N, C-alpha and C positions, 0 to 999 in steps of 0.2 A: 691175661689179659694181655691187651694189645700194647696199649703204649704210654709211661710213662707221664704225661700228659693225664691223659681221661681217665689217671686211677688217683691222680691231684686230686682233679674238679669232682670226683667221685667221695671220694671223699673228704674235700670241700663241703659241698652238697647240705651231705651227712651231717658235721661238725657245728654246719649251722642252720638245723633241722630249717630246712626249705621244704619249702610247698609251693603249694597253688598262692595260695592266699601269703604268701609271702617268699616268692623268687628272689634270686642274687641275678642280679645283672651281666653282661658280660664284661665291663669297665669296674665293677667290683671287687669280680675274679682275677681278671685281669692286673689289676693290684697289686691281689696280696698273691698272683702267683708272677709276679712281675713280667708281663708280657702282652703284647695289645691287643685291645677286644678282640680288632678284627681277626685276628690268629685264634683266638680262644671259639668263635664264634662257629668259626671256620672249623675246626678243630669237635666243636660240639654237634657240629648236621651229625656226623660220622655215630654219637650213641645215642643222639634224638630218634634218627632213621632203625637203630637195638631199641628202642621203649627203654633204656638204665637211661635219662634224662627226658623230662620233659619241657614241654614252651608254652608260658603264658605270654603273648603275643599284646604291642600297643601300649599303651604307656605305662610304665609301673611296670613294666612284664622282668622276666628274665627265665632264668633256668629255674628249676630242682628236681631234687630226687623222687625217684618214683618210689610206690611201693618194695615193702622189702621184699615182698613172694614174687613179683613182680622182673621187678630186679635180676633177682637170685635166675629167673626161669631165659631171661633175655640174656644174661652171663655164663651162663650153659648154652645155646646154642651162639652166641658171638667167639666160645673157645671151640665147637661144634665139637659139646659134646652126645 
């Protein structure tokens, strides 16, 4: 996979069992990984475009891991397979 931060965020979203109903916001992710929330948002936009991560917008929103099969399909596309 592309970049170390992407791998760590994907691992974190799976570890915390995130979903559309229970997303994790950029502040929470940033605190755990010790980077700023704005940097998290800028980096995760790439994963959202590849459909590896979903976004719930608005109050109480955040990021969540996509379903495993969609993640695997997008991961293969991301790696150019």
